[in-house]
N, C-alpha and C positions, 0 to 999 in steps of 0.2 A: 156479229155472231158467226161462229165457224161450225162446220159439220165434220164429223170424223167417223171412223168405223167403230163398231162395238168392241168391248173388251177392256183393256187396261187404260184406254183413253176415252174421254167423254164423247158421247154421241153428239152433243152440242155444248157449247160454252160461249160466254160473252160477258159484256159489262152492261148492267141494267142501270139506266140513269134514275136518280131520285129527284123529287121536286125541289130539293135544296142544293143541288149541284154535285152530289156524290155519285160515284159509279160503283156498283156492287158486282164483284166477280161472281159468276154463277156457272155451274156445270150440270150436265144431265147424263145419267147412265140408264141403261135398260131399254124397255120397250115403250115407244111413244103412246101405245094404247094401253099401257099397264096402269095399275093402281098408283096414283100419285103419292109420293112420300118425300118428306123434307128432313134433311140431316142438319142439326145445329151443333157446331163445334164448340170446344171448350175455350177457356180463357178466364175472364174476358181478354180478348186480344190474340187468341190462337188463330190457327189456319186449318184448312182442309188437308194440309200436308200432301202425302202421295195418294190421297183419296182412298185409303184403305177401307173406309166405311162402306164402300160399295160391296165388299166381300161379305157383309152381314145380311145380304138380300138375295132372293131369287130374282135376278134381273129379267128373266123371261116373263115375270108377272108384275114387274114394278117399273114405274116411271120415277126414277130417283133423282131428286134435286139436292145439290149442296151449294152453299154460298159462303163467301168470306165476309163476315160482318164489317160494317163501316169502320174504316181505319185499319183493317187487318189485311195481311197477305197481299193479294193482287187487287183488292178494292182501292179506289182512289178518292181523295188523297189519303196518304198513309199517316197514321197517328205518330209515326216515328219522325216525321218532318217537323222541324222546329217551329214552322209557321202554321201548322195545322191546329186550329182552335178546337179542342174537344169539349169545351164548356157545354155545348148543346147535345152532346152524346148522352142519351139516356136510354133506359130499357124501353120506354114508350116510343122513342125514335126507332129503335131496332124492330119493335113490333110493326111500326108503320113500314119499315123497309121490307119485312117479310110479306106484308100485304101488297107492296109494290111488285114483288116477285110473283106472288100468287096470281094477281090480276094480269100482269104482263105475260105470264106463261099460260094463261087461259085455264087455270086450275080452279075447280069449285071447292073441293075438300081434299085433305091429305092426311096421311099418317105422319106423326111427328116423332122423330128421334132426337134426344138431347143428351149430350155427354158432358158431365161435370157442370161448368157454368152454363153449357148448352141446355142442361135440364132446368135451370132457373129460367132461362129465356123461353124454353118450351112451355113451362107452366104459366109464365106471365102471358105468353101469346094465347094459350088456350083459355085463360081466364078472361082475356079481352075479346076473343073470337071463338067461343065454343062451337058455334055452328059451322066452323071451317075445319074442325078436327074430327077425324074418323076414330083415332085411338092414339095412344102414346106409349113409347118405350123410353124409359129414363135410365141412364147408366152412370154410376158414381153420382148419386143424387144430391143436389144442393138446392137451397132456396135463397142463398146469399143474405140471410138474416144477420142482424148485428151480432147475435151470439155466435154464429158460424164464422164471421169475419174475425171476431175477437179470439175465437179458438185458434184459427189457422195462423194468425199473425202474432198472438201473444201467449195464450194459455198453453198451447202445445210446446212452447219454449221450455216447460218443465221437463220435457223428455229430451230436449236438445240444449242444455244450458250453455254450452260453449258456443254453439252456432248462434243461439239467440242473443247472447251477450254481444257478439260482434255485430249482428244485425241491428240491435238496439243502439249500441254505442255510436255507430255511424250516423244514425238519425240525431242522437243527442248532440253530437259534435257540430252539426250543421243547422239544426232547427232549435233555437232557444226555447220556443214555446213547448216543444216536446220534452226537452230537458227539464222544464219547469212543471211538467205534469198537466199542461193545459191542452194538449192534443193527444189523440190516440196515435199509436205507431203508424197505422195505415194512413192516417191523415198527414203525418209528417212525411212519409214517403211519397204521397200524392203531390205534396209541395215540391219535394226534391225532383221528382220526375217531370214536373212542369216548369222547372227552372230555366231561365234564359242563359244560364252558365252551362254550356254544352258539356264541358268536362265534368262538372258536378253531376249533371244528369246521367252521363255515361257511367260514372262511378256508382251512383245510386242504383242504376239498372243492373250492374254486376252484383251488388250486394243483395238486391231483391231476388235475382235469379239464383244465387247461391243458396239463399234461405229456402226458396221453393224446392230446389233440387234436394236439399238436405232432408226435409221432412217427407218428401215423396219416396226417398230411398230407404226408409225404415225397413230393417230386416236384411239389408245388403251389407257386405263387408266394408264398403266405402260409399261415399256419395257418388251417385250415378248422374253425370252431367248430361242434361238434355242437349244433344248436338246442335239443335236449332239456336241455342243461346250464343253460339259463336258468331252467328249472323247479327251484326250490330243493329240492323234495321228491325229484325224480328224481336230482338231483346228489348229495344226501346219501345216499340209499339205495344208489346204484350205487357211489359211492366207498367207503362204509362196508363194503358187502358184498365188493367187489373186494379191498380190503386185508385183510379178515378171512380170506377163502379163500386168497389168495395168501400171506399170512404163515404159513399152515399147509400150504403145498405142495399146495393143493387138497384136503386131507384124504384123499389117495390113498396108502394104505399097504397092501400094497407099491405102489410107483410103477406106474402103468398100463403103462409100457413093459416092466416085469418080470412082468406078469400076463396075457400075451396068449394063453397056451396054450388057455384055455377058449373063446376066440372065433375061433380061427384058421380054423374052418370056415364062419363066417358071411360071406356075400357083402357086399362093401363097396366104395364108391368114395370115395377121398380126394381132395379138390380144394383146391389151394393156389396162392397167387400167388408167383411168383419174387421179386417186388419187395416182399414183405411184410416190412418192416423190423421190425415189431412182433413177428413170430414167424417166424424163418427156416424155410425148407422142410425143413431137416434133420429136424425132428420128424416130419413126414409121411413122409419117406423112411425113417426108422428103423422106424416103424410098419409101413409097407408091406413092408419086408424080413422082418418077423416074422409077416406075415399073408398066407398063400398065397392065400386067397380074395379078396384085395383088389386093386383096380386104383388106380393113382396118376395123377392129372392135374395137371401143373404148368403154370400159365398164365403165360407169359413176361413179359407187360407189366402184369399185375395185381398189386395189393398186398394189403391186408387186405380183399379184395373187389374186384369189377370186373365189367364186362359179360361177358367171356369166361367167368369163373368162374360167373356166374349162368346162362349158357347150358348149361354142363356140369352144373350142379346140376339144371336142369330135365330134361335128357336122362337123367341118372343116376336120377332118381325114376321116370321112365317105364320104365327098365330094371328097377328094383325091382318095380314093379307087374306087369311081364310075368313076372318070376320067381315072384311070389306068386300069379299067376292059376292 
């Protein structure tokens, strides 16, 4: 663990060992005596990036923790490595990792933020450990249900027929079971991204990345390429982990939407973009209907993120700090 000055660099950071040999990169911003809060990044397989999430908090009041989920970013081993077995990577294992961090950092309860896939993980964690959650703010809300995965990998292809044809044809040309209609497209890509043929794996990671960038760029004049995808290690870990979790419906059984009874009392703010073609606002709406203590914010002109959503994110975190004070 290292210590640093407050501001743009973490006050503390380190690698937290797990009971099965992984090391989770974590970082802390803000006040050591502040209200604990946890940030869960997107993906599956994303990273904390430049830690911009810290700007959504009043750090004078917050002890803010971020970590990179197993296999991601600076956590070890990386899912990008050909010899890393991700077969045991499940949402339940990620929940156990969060508990390892909480106990290791001496935190009793915390506010939870989840972004995109991170909102699925936040919900699953809260359902497993409601007594450890003060409140939740979910941004670009997902539950990683089979319907959502079907939408983002296949159904939304109706809006991008040229891009989806390329995306699908690559799988058909390499996975006969998909070509024969015996597998879902996400299952075919999960096989490709677990291949021992590293050239095939790399090519599949590029096709997957292009498809994701295409639908996230809706409304732009051209596809906006995520610059992180030029990093082969990032591209491999994110595409491999995304397809692994999505091919198993997020490892959420029962589905999150059917398991809301235990967290209906927790205060929450759900923030979603009306123009989010990657994940329609129906998911956030359904959750809100089952969650009396939640409020729902739909930002009319934003997609899978946007300036208005970020403003609401910041104000929602301030509200959670007030509730926890």
